[in-house]
C-alpha positions in Angstrom: 33.0 -22.4 -40.2 34.9 -20.1 -42.6 36.7 -17.0 -41.3 36.8 -14.2 -43.8 38.4 -10.8 -43.9 36.0 -8.2 -42.4 35.5 -4.7 -43.5 35.7 -2.1 -40.8 31.8 -1.8 -40.9 31.4 -5.6 -40.5 34.0 -5.8 -37.7 32.0 -3.1 -35.8 28.9 -5.2 -36.3 30.6 -8.3 -34.9 31.9 -6.1 -32.0 28.4 -5.2 -31.1 27.3 -8.8 -31.4 29.8 -11.1 -29.7 32.2 -9.3 -27.3 33.3 -11.0 -24.2 32.6 -10.3 -20.5 34.5 -8.3 -18.1 33.0 -7.9 -14.6 30.8 -9.4 -12.0 27.4 -11.2 -12.0 24.0 -10.3 -10.8 20.5 -11.7 -9.9 22.1 -15.3 -10.0 19.6 -17.8 -8.9 16.8 -15.7 -7.5 14.3 -18.1 -8.6 16.2 -21.4 -7.9 14.0 -24.2 -6.8 15.3 -25.2 -3.5 12.9 -28.2 -2.7 13.9 -29.9 0.6 17.3 -28.2 0.8 17.2 -28.4 4.7 16.3 -32.1 4.7 18.9 -34.7 6.0 17.4 -38.1 6.3 18.7 -41.6 6.6 17.2 -45.0 5.8 18.1 -48.7 5.8 20.9 -49.5 3.5 20.0 -50.8 0.0 19.3 -54.5 0.0 22.4 -55.3 -2.1 24.8 -53.3 0.1 27.9 -54.9 1.4 28.7 -55.0 5.1 30.6 -51.8 4.7 29.2 -49.3 2.2 31.5 -47.9 -0.4 34.2 -50.4 0.5 36.7 -49.2 -2.2 40.5 -49.3 -1.8 43.6 -49.4 -4.0 43.3 -53.2 -4.8 39.7 -52.8 -5.7 40.2 -49.8 -8.1 43.3 -51.6 -9.7 40.8 -54.5 -10.5 37.9 -52.3 -11.5 37.7 -53.9 -15.0 36.9 -57.2 -13.3 34.1 -55.6 -11.4 32.2 -54.4 -14.5 28.8 -54.1 -12.8 30.0 -51.2 -10.6 31.0 -47.6 -11.4 33.4 -46.9 -8.6 35.1 -43.7 -9.8 34.5 -40.6 -11.9 35.6 -42.2 -15.1 34.8 -45.8 -13.9 38.5 -46.7 -13.8 41.6 -44.7 -13.0 42.2 -44.5 -16.8 39.0 -42.4 -17.2 38.0 -44.2 -20.4 34.3 -44.1 -19.6 34.0 -47.5 -21.3 31.9 -50.2 -19.8 32.5 -54.0 -20.5 28.6 -54.5 -20.0 26.8 -55.7 -23.1 23.5 -57.1 -22.0 22.1 -53.8 -23.5 23.4 -53.8 -27.0 22.8 -52.3 -30.4 20.5 -55.2 -31.1 18.1 -54.6 -28.2 18.7 -51.0 -27.2 15.4 -50.0 -28.7 13.7 -51.8 -25.7 15.2 -49.5 -23.2 12.6 -47.8 -21.0 12.5 -45.7 -18.0 13.2 -47.7 -14.7 13.0 -44.8 -12.3 13.6 -41.1 -11.7 14.8 -39.1 -8.7 14.1 -35.4 -8.4 17.2 -33.4 -7.3 16.7 -30.5 -5.1 17.8 -27.5 -7.1 16.8 -27.0 -10.8 20.2 -25.6 -11.9 23.2 -27.1 -13.7 23.3 -30.8 -13.2 26.9 -32.1 -14.1 27.7 -35.0 -11.8 28.7 -38.5 -12.8 27.0 -40.8 -10.3 29.0 -43.5 -8.5 27.4 -46.9 -8.1 29.1 -49.4 -5.7 28.0 -52.0 -3.1 24.4 -51.7 -4.0 24.2 -47.8 -3.6 24.2 -44.9 -6.0 25.8 -41.6 -4.8 25.0 -38.5 -6.8 25.4 -34.8 -6.3 23.4 -31.8 -7.6 23.6 -28.0 -7.7 24.8 -26.3 -4.6 26.8 -29.5 -3.9 23.8 -31.4 -2.3 24.7 -35.1 -2.1 22.1 -38.0 -2.3 22.5 -41.7 -1.7 19.9 -43.8 -3.7 18.9 -47.4 -4.2 20.1 -47.9 -7.8 17.4 -50.4 -8.5 14.4 -48.4 -7.3 15.7 -44.8 -7.0 14.5 -44.7 -3.4 16.4 -42.1 -1.3 18.6 -43.6 1.4 20.0 -40.3 2.7 20.7 -36.8 1.7 23.3 -34.2 2.8 23.1 -30.5 2.2 26.4 -28.6 2.9 24.5 -25.3 3.2 26.4 -23.4 0.6 25.2 -19.8 0.7 22.7 -19.3 -2.0 24.4 -16.1 -3.2 27.8 -17.7 -3.4 27.5 -18.0 -7.2 28.7 -14.4 -7.6 32.1 -16.0 -6.8 32.0 -18.5 -9.7 31.9 -18.1 -13.5 29.7 -21.0 -14.7 26.8 -21.9 -12.4 26.6 -23.7 -9.0 27.4 -27.1 -10.4 29.1 -30.2 -8.8 30.5 -32.9 -11.0 30.4 -35.6 -8.5 31.7 -37.5 -5.5 34.4 -40.0 -4.7 34.2 -43.0 -2.4 36.9 -44.8 -0.2 36.7 -47.2 2.7 33.3 -46.4 3.8 33.3 -42.7 3.2 31.9 -40.4 0.4 33.9 -37.3 -0.4 32.9 -34.2 -2.4 33.9 -30.6 -2.8 31.4 -28.0 -1.8 30.9 -25.0 -4.1 32.3 -22.6 -1.5 35.6 -24.4 -1.3 35.1 -26.9 1.5 36.1 -30.6 1.2 33.7 -32.8 3.1 33.7 -36.5 4.0 30.5 -38.3 4.9 29.8 -41.7 6.3 28.6 -43.8 3.3 26.0 -45.6 5.2 24.3 -42.8 7.1 25.4 -39.6 5.3 26.6 -38.2 8.6 29.6 -35.8 8.3 32.8 -37.4 9.2 35.1 -34.4 8.7 35.4 -31.1 6.7 38.4 -28.9 5.8 38.7 -25.6 4.1 40.7 -25.9 0.9 40.9 -22.1 0.2 44.2 -20.5 0.7 42.9 -16.9 0.6 39.3 -16.1 1.6 39.8 -12.6 0.2 39.6 -14.2 -3.3 36.8 -15.9 -5.2 37.7 -19.6 -4.9 35.1 -22.3 -5.7 35.0 -26.0 -6.3 32.8 -27.6 -9.0 35.1 -30.7 -9.9 34.9 -34.3 -8.5 37.7 -35.4 -6.2 39.9 -38.3 -7.1 41.3 -40.7 -4.4 44.7 -42.4 -4.9 46.3 -44.6 -2.1 44.3 -43.1 0.7 44.7 -39.5 -0.6 41.7 -37.4 -1.6 42.8 -34.9 -4.3 40.9 -31.8 -5.2 41.4 -28.6 -7.1 39.6 -25.3 -7.2 38.0 -22.9 -9.7 38.0 -19.1 -10.0 40.6 -18.0 -12.5 38.3 -15.4 -14.1 37.8 -13.8 -10.7 41.5 -13.5 -9.8 42.8 -16.6 -8.0 46.0 -18.6 -8.0 45.6 -22.3 -9.0 46.6 -25.3 -7.1 45.7 -28.9 -6.3 45.8 -30.4 -2.8 46.0 -33.9 -1.3 44.3 -34.7 2.1 44.3 -37.8 4.2 41.0 -39.7 3.6 40.8 -40.6 7.3 40.9 -37.3 8.9 41.3 -34.5 6.3 44.9 -33.7 7.2 46.6 -31.8 4.4 49.5 -34.0 2.9 50.7 -31.8 0.1 49.8 -28.9 -2.2 51.0 -28.3 -5.8 50.7 -24.7 -7.0 50.2 -24.4 -10.8 51.5 -20.9 -11.2 54.0 -18.8 -9.4 53.0 -16.4 -6.5 54.6 -13.2 -5.4 58.1 -13.3 -7.1 59.7 -11.5 -4.1 58.9 -14.7 -2.0 60.6 -18.0 -2.2 59.3 -20.4 -4.9 57.3 -23.4 -3.7 59.5 -26.1 -5.0 61.1 -27.2 -8.3 58.0 -26.7 -10.5 57.7 -23.0 -9.4 61.4 -22.5 -10.0 60.8 -23.7 -13.6 57.6 -21.7 -14.1 58.8 -18.3 -12.8 61.1 -17.2 -15.6 58.2 -17.8 -18.0 56.2 -14.9 -16.5 56.9 -11.1 -17.1 56.1 -8.0 -15.2 54.2 -7.8 -11.9 50.5 -7.8 -12.8 50.1 -11.5 -13.1 50.5 -12.2 -9.4 48.3 -9.3 -8.5 45.5 -10.8 -10.7 46.2 -14.2 -9.1 47.8 -15.8 -12.2 44.9 -18.3 -12.6 45.8 -21.9 -13.7 43.0 -23.5 -11.7 42.7 -27.3 -11.6 38.9 -27.3 -11.8 38.1 -30.6 -13.5 40.1 -33.5 -15.1 42.6 -35.8 -13.5 43.7 -39.4 -14.3 46.0 -41.8 -12.7 48.3 -44.6 -13.9 48.9 -47.1 -11.1 51.9 -48.8 -12.9 53.8 -45.7 -13.5 52.4 -44.1 -10.2 51.7 -40.9 -12.0 48.8 -38.5 -11.4 47.9 -36.3 -14.4 46.1 -33.0 -13.8 44.7 -30.5 -16.4 45.4 -26.9 -15.7 43.2 -23.9 -16.7 43.4 -20.4 -18.1 45.2 -17.4 -16.9 44.0 -14.5 -14.7 43.7 -12.0 -16.3 42.8 -13.6 -19.8 44.5 -10.9 -21.7 48.2 -12.0 -21.7 49.4 -8.5 -22.7 48.1 -7.2 -19.4 48.8 -10.4 -17.4 52.4 -10.8 -18.6 53.6 -7.8 -20.6 56.8 -8.9 -22.6 55.5 -12.3 -23.3 56.4 -15.8 -21.9 54.8 -19.2 -21.9 53.2 -18.5 -18.5 53.8 -22.1 -17.1 51.7 -24.0 -16.2 48.7 -22.4 -17.7 46.8 -24.6 -20.2 49.0 -27.6 -19.4 48.9 -31.2 -18.5 51.2 -31.9 -15.6 52.4 -35.3 -14.3 52.9 -35.5 -10.5 53.9 -38.2 -7.9 50.6 -38.7 -5.9 52.5 -39.5 -2.6 54.4 -36.2 -2.6 52.9 -33.8 -5.2 56.4 -33.9 -6.7 56.5 -32.5 -10.4 57.6 -35.1 -13.1 56.8 -33.4 -16.5 54.4 -31.2 -18.3 53.0 -30.5 -21.8 51.6 -27.1 -22.5 48.8 -27.1 -25.1 48.5 -23.2 -25.4 51.6 -21.4 -24.4 50.8 -17.8 -23.2 47.1 -18.6 -23.4 45.0 -15.5 -24.1 41.7 -17.1 -25.3 40.6 -19.1 -22.2 41.9 -22.2 -23.7 41.9 -24.4 -20.6 43.5 -27.9 -20.6 41.1 -28.9 -17.9 39.1 -31.0 -20.3 38.8 -34.8 -19.9 42.1 -36.7 -19.8 42.0 -40.4 -21.0 44.7 -43.0 -20.6 45.1 -45.8 -23.1 47.7 -48.1 -24.8 47.7 -47.5 -28.5 49.7 -49.1 -31.4 51.6 -46.2 -32.8 54.3 -46.9 -35.4 56.1 -50.1 -34.7 55.0 -50.6 -31.1 52.5 -50.0 -28.4 52.7 -46.7 -26.6 51.3 -45.8 -23.2 49.5 -42.6 -24.1 47.4 -39.8 -22.6 44.7 -38.2 -24.9 43.0 -34.9 -24.5 40.7 -32.8 -26.7 40.9 -29.4 -24.9 39.1 -26.1 -25.7 41.7 -25.1 -28.3 40.4 -27.5 -30.9 43.4 -29.8 -31.2 43.4 -33.5 -30.3 46.6 -34.4 -28.4 48.2 -37.8 -28.1 51.0 -37.7 -25.5 53.3 -40.3 -24.2 52.3 -40.5 -20.6 55.6 -41.9 -19.3 57.7 -38.9 -20.6 55.3 -36.2 -21.8 56.5 -36.4 -25.3 54.0 -35.1 -27.9 53.1 -37.9 -30.3 50.5 -36.1 -32.5 48.2 -33.2 -32.5 45.5 -32.4 -35.1 42.5 -30.2 -35.2 39.2 -32.0 -34.4 37.1 -28.7 -34.7 37.4 -25.4 -36.5 40.2 -23.5 -35.1 41.7 -20.3 -36.7 43.9 -19.2 -33.8 46.7 -21.5 -34.9 47.5 -23.1 -38.3 49.1 -26.4 -36.7 51.3 -27.7 -34.1 55.0 -27.9 -34.9 56.0 -31.3 -34.1 59.6 -30.4 -33.6 58.9 -27.8 -30.9 55.5 -29.2 -29.7 54.2 -25.6 -29.9 51.3 -24.3 -31.9 52.0 -22.0 -34.7 49.8 -19.0 -33.9 47.8 -16.9 -36.4 48.9 -13.3 -35.8 45.3 -12.2 -36.7 43.9 -14.0 -33.6 46.0 -11.9 -31.2 43.7 -9.1 -29.7 46.3 -7.0 -28.1 45.4 -3.7 -29.9 42.3 -4.6 -32.0 39.3 -6.9 -32.0 39.8 -10.4 -33.2 37.1 -12.9 -34.2 38.6 -16.2 -32.9 37.6 -19.9 -33.1 37.1 -21.5 -30.9 35.8 -18.9 -28.4 35.9 -19.4 -24.6 33.1 -22.1 -24.7 35.7 -24.2 -26.4 35.7 -26.8 -29.1 35.1 -29.2 -26.2 34.2 -28.1 -22.7 33.9 -30.1 -19.4 31.4 -32.6 -20.8 33.5 -35.9 -20.6 34.4 -37.8 -23.8 34.9 -41.5 -23.8 37.2 -44.1 -25.4 36.1 -47.5 -26.8 39.0 -49.9 -26.9 37.0 -52.3 -29.1 36.4 -49.6 -31.9 39.5 -47.6 -31.2 37.5 -44.4 -31.2 37.1 -41.4 -28.9 33.6 -40.0 -28.8 33.9 -36.2 -28.3 31.1 -33.7 -27.5 32.4 -31.1 -30.0 31.1 -27.7 -30.6 31.6 -24.7 -32.9 31.4 -21.4 -31.0 33.5 -18.5 -32.3 33.8 -15.2 -30.3 35.0 -11.7 -30.9 37.5 -10.5 -28.4 37.7 -6.7 -27.8 40.7 -5.5 -25.7 40.1 -3.4 -22.6 43.7 -2.6 -21.6 42.5 -0.4 -18.6 41.4 -3.2 -16.4 43.0 -3.7 -13.0 42.3 -6.1 -10.2 39.1 -4.9 -8.7 38.5 -7.5 -5.8 36.5 -10.5 -5.0 33.4 -11.4 -7.0 34.4 -9.4 -10.0 35.4 -10.7 -13.5 39.0 -10.1 -14.8 39.4 -10.8 -18.5 40.8 -7.7 -20.0 38.0 -7.7 -22.5 35.0 -5.4 -23.1 31.6 -6.7 -21.9 29.3 -8.9 -24.0 26.9 -6.8 -25.9 24.7 -8.7 -28.3 22.5 -6.8 -30.8 19.1 -5.7 -29.6 17.7 -6.2 -33.1 16.1 -9.7 -33.2 17.2 -10.5 -36.7 20.8 -9.6 -36.0 20.7 -11.5 -32.7 19.5 -14.5 -34.5 22.6 -14.4 -36.7 24.8 -14.9 -33.7 22.6 -17.7 -32.5 23.1 -19.5 -35.8 26.9 -19.4 -35.3 26.7 -21.9 -32.5 26.7 -25.6 -33.6 27.1 -28.8 -31.7 28.2 -32.2 -32.8 29.1 -35.7 -31.5 32.3 -36.7 -33.2 33.9 -40.2 -33.3 37.6 -39.6 -33.5 40.4 -42.0 -34.5 43.3 -41.1 -32.2 45.9 -43.0 -34.2 45.0 -41.7 -37.7 44.0 -38.4 -36.1 40.8 -38.1 -38.2 37.1 -37.9 -37.8 35.2 -41.2 -38.6 31.6 -40.1 -38.1 29.5 -37.4 -36.6 26.0 -36.5 -35.5 25.0 -32.9 -35.3 22.7 -31.0 -33.0 20.7 -27.8 -32.8 23.1 -26.0 -30.6 26.2 -26.4 -28.4 26.5 -27.7 -24.8 25.5 -31.3 -25.4 26.3 -33.9 -22.9 29.2 -36.2 -22.1 29.5 -39.7 -23.6 29.5 -43.3 -22.4 30.7 -46.1 -24.7 30.0 -49.9 -24.0 30.9 -53.3 -25.1 27.4 -53.6 -26.4 28.6 -51.5 -29.4 26.8 -48.4 -28.1 27.5 -44.7 -27.4 25.1 -42.8 -25.1 24.9 -39.0 -24.9 22.5 -36.4 -23.7 21.6 -33.3 -25.7 21.0 -29.7 -25.1 17.5 -29.9 -26.5 16.4 -32.4 -23.9 17.0 -35.9 -25.3 19.0 -39.0 -24.2 20.3 -40.9 -27.3 22.1 -44.2 -28.2 24.2 -44.5 -31.3 26.1 -47.3 -33.0 29.7 -47.2 -31.7 31.1 -48.2 -35.1 29.1 -46.2 -37.5 27.2 -43.6 -35.6 23.6 -44.5 -36.6 21.0 -43.3 -34.1 19.3 -46.4 -32.6 17.3 -45.1 -29.7 16.2 -41.9 -28.1 13.9 -40.6 -25.3 12.8 -37.3 -24.0 14.4 -35.9 -20.9 12.3 -32.8 -20.3 15.7 -30.8 -19.7 19.0 -30.3 -21.2 21.3 -33.2 -20.5 25.0 -32.2 -19.9 26.4 -34.8 -17.7 28.3 -38.0 -18.4 26.1 -41.2 -18.4 27.0 -44.4 -16.6 25.9 -48.0 -16.8 25.9 -50.7 -14.1 24.6 -54.1 -13.3 22.7 -55.5 -10.3 21.3 -59.1 -10.0 21.9 -59.6 -13.7 20.0 -56.5 -14.8 21.9 -53.7 -16.7 21.0 -50.2 -16.1 21.9 -46.9 -17.9 21.7 -43.7 -15.8 22.3 -40.0 -16.3 22.0 -36.9 -14.2 20.0 -34.4 -16.1 19.4 -30.7 -15.6 20.1 -27.7 -17.8 22.6 -24.9 -16.8 26.2 -23.9 -16.8 28.2 -21.3 -18.7 26.2 -21.4 -22.0 22.6 -20.7 -20.9 23.7 -18.5 -17.9 26.5 -16.3 -19.3 25.3 -16.2 -22.9 21.6 -16.1 -22.2 19.4 -16.1 -25.2 22.0 -17.8 -27.4 20.8 -21.0 -25.8 17.2 -20.5 -27.0 17.3 -23.2 -29.7 17.7 -25.8 -26.9 14.1 -24.9 -25.8 14.5 -26.6 -22.4 14.1 -25.7 -18.8 16.4 -26.7 -15.9 14.5 -29.7 -14.4 17.1 -31.6 -12.3 16.6 -35.3 -12.1 18.5 -38.6 -12.2 17.1 -40.7 -15.1 17.7 -44.4 -15.1 16.8 -46.9 -17.8 16.6 -50.7 -18.3 15.4 -53.1 -20.9 11.5 -53.2 -20.6 11.4 -50.3 -18.2 7.8 -48.9 -17.8 8.2 -45.8 -15.6 7.0 -42.5 -16.9 8.6 -39.1 -16.7 6.4 -36.3 -15.2 5.3 -33.7 -17.8 7.7 -30.9 -18.5 7.6 -27.8 -16.4 7.0 -25.5 -19.3 4.1 -23.3 -18.1 4.2 -20.0 -20.1 4.4 -16.7 -18.3 2.6 -13.6 -19.4 4.8 -10.5 -19.8 3.7 -8.1 -16.9 2.8 -4.6 -18.0 6.1 -2.6 -17.8 6.2 0.8 -16.0 6.6 4.0 -18.0 10.2 4.7 -19.1 11.4 7.8 -17.2 14.9 8.1 -18.5 16.4 9.8 -21.5 18.4 8.0 -24.2 21.8 8.9 -22.5 20.7 7.3 -19.3 19.4 4.2 -20.9 22.6 3.8 -22.9 24.6 4.1 -19.7 22.3 1.6 -18.0 22.9 -0.9 -20.9 26.7 -0.6 -20.5 26.5 -1.0 -16.7 24.0 -4.0 -17.0 26.1 -5.8 -19.6 29.2 -5.3 -17.4 27.6 -6.4 -14.2 24.4 -8.2 -14.7 24.6 -9.9 -18.1 26.8 -12.7 -16.9 23.8 -14.3 -15.1 20.8 -12.7 -16.7 22.0 -12.6 -20.3 23.5 -9.9 -22.4 21.2 -7.1 -23.3 18.6 -8.6 -20.9 17.9 -11.6 -23.1 18.1 -14.5 -20.6 18.5 -18.2 -21.0 16.0 -20.4 -19.3 18.0 -21.0 -16.1 17.9 -17.6 -14.3 15.3 -14.9 -14.4 14.8 -12.9 -17.5 14.7 -9.3 -16.1 12.4 -8.1 -18.9 9.7 -10.0 -17.0 10.0 -8.1 -13.6 6.8 -7.8 -11.8 5.4 -4.4 -10.7 6.5 -5.3 -7.0 10.1 -6.1 -8.1 10.3 -2.8 -10.1 9.1 -1.1 -7.0 11.9 -2.6 -4.8 14.5 -2.9 -7.4 17.2 -0.9 -5.5 16.5 -3.0 -2.4 17.1 -6.2 -4.4 20.5 -5.0 -5.4 21.2 -4.0 -1.9 20.8 -7.7 -0.8 17.1 -8.2 0.0 17.0 -11.5 -1.9 20.5 -12.8 -0.9 19.1 -15.8 0.8 17.3 -16.7 -2.4 20.5 -16.5 -4.5 20.6 -12.9 -5.6 23.9 -11.4 -4.4 24.1 -7.8 -3.1 25.7 -5.5 -5.7 26.0 -2.1 -3.9 29.7 -2.7 -3.3 30.3 -2.0 -7.0 27.2 0.0 -8.0 25.9 3.5 -6.9 22.3 4.5 -6.5 22.7 6.3 -9.9 24.0 3.2 -11.4 21.1 1.2 -10.1 18.5 3.6 -11.4 20.2 3.6 -14.9 20.1 -0.2 -15.0 16.5 -0.2 -13.9 15.5 2.2 -16.6 17.4 0.2 -19.2 15.4 -3.0 -18.1 12.2 -1.0 -18.3 13.1 -0.1 -21.9 13.9 -3.7 -22.7 10.4 -4.7 -21.3 8.9 -2.3 -23.7 11.0 -3.6 -26.6 9.8 -7.1 -25.8 6.2 -6.0 -25.4 6.4 -4.5 -28.9 8.0 -7.6 -30.3 5.3 -9.9 -28.8 2.6 -7.8 -30.2 4.0 -8.6 -33.7 4.9 -12.2 -32.9 2.5 -13.2 -30.2 3.7 -16.9 -29.9 7.3 -16.0 -29.2 9.1 -15.3 -25.9 6.9 -17.5 -23.6 9.6 -20.0 -22.9 12.5 -17.8 -22.0 13.8 -17.5 -18.4 10.8 -16.9 -16.2 
């Protein structure tokens, strides 16, 4: 995408189209499907199960490559390469793949988990952190555990109520609940073994969406919540009893208190002023980790700052360690070893929490032990994982915020025009990133990394007045999203979002091939020794490509957007390919109607395939909804305009800017007569148990009525549009 000089008029147009969010969410999940969420059942162990289910330990993980039929950890091995040596399914016969079985997950929301398959059992998690154990041959449910996360808890999280998976160790299954608890279950029965609260401050909006990792009897988990004003950290707990063993903070706390160790002593001088610790600082470790057993180093990816706007967060500058950094720690103690910061003084939400892969690459005259990452900021990094030395960094996606990375200093050379301290700035990538949480994979046979790349620019508009406003509220220092209400102008913004699968050569630092999609937010990747790359798509397909050249070899419909990373496993000589499918997350929830090109609904299932599979997928849940007759508009233009501003600041983060929702949460233009009648009661908490959080702590009755009248106006707008284009609008967010 080219970035041109904009006139004042065109800049104002972009300001109205693509500004970024500022405050809290609304109506999240009030039509979530909660099928069987209270059910906790058990059954006989799977026929292939060992005497102790999930009998994984350090020795077994170290030899994971010798046990190619299993998928025992999040990235299959500690190196997180997401490469499988299995090759019975190959580029020569992949066209014969068919559906073996499906399993319906409980809640039709963001489905982001990587299943674990070990000792004849599959363990998978879904939205609201519900964990299921399945027979991986038939899909039969063996047990299910619901941690009872409050259904209105998603007001405390930025990007849907997702869970990216579990970890297993010595007969137990471990997962983080969305509300911040770490829970251990008995792998055979699903009974709870222990539970601990990982949250250091319950007055702040901490969540967990990431999968834990287990190293030498320590289960390691981070948290999310930077946008809401929290301080990041990662914690290790004893796998046997949940006892806390160590905690590593990623950013400093109150500077009047003693620093927590060497790392915080290093970090503190890189922060200025006093606002950063009042806002929490951010730096959450919400996704990626990797481990090198030989070096005995744990690598964590650290997220963005709180508040986003660095000129509010740290007036006077500073690198703000360890934001947007990869940090190496000793897993026995949490001791800091080294770090590399991808985006010093981050101000664009350029997290470095994206997937970390370890590999040994021939660089120059010898083989180097490297760490690879393609974070949000658009640069692909190759780093010496022994020392933290930067070996190379090149753009894998359009990125106008920096021209290049200076190899002498290791720092990016920023484009001054991308700094939005005093004026709007159109920046690429935007907060969705050139690569988000969807995992990439590395194939040592082709030497290529397969990246779910995306193009998604954003216009940052400063709001220097923002202060910390408490739990459940967004803190970015930007003005709210405000897309155009004119359909043609809105379509122009939709067209700016492009998704691709890119095969990247990490040694030559160049693209080898790509496949392009209708929009962003396509799934994670799996590469195999059968010369294949598997990926799900935002528009509801599951696809296999040639690993060498990228030709499409096979695809099948999934009935929903597929975001999670696929896996493959083998049982009794049969190879299976499996993926957890279900639409949701930041793109369709926060950005609403921008996701319309995907044209999918959030039907959450595990889909498993094998050669010759003959199962069938149920028809898609795509019944159109008729627009109810909206009530009469009673407000004047000034009140409606005020309602629009309040809505975009407090409601649009779940229901879509300007009341144009994605397909995950309700489109409020379709409110029924009954919901119009009780609108104030809904915002007071009447539907909290169904997922709609109370909002009267931040809204007055006058605010509520202004929002209501704005929604009435938008319903009339849609009615007028549908009368002209009668076939449009029926698939959007009912």
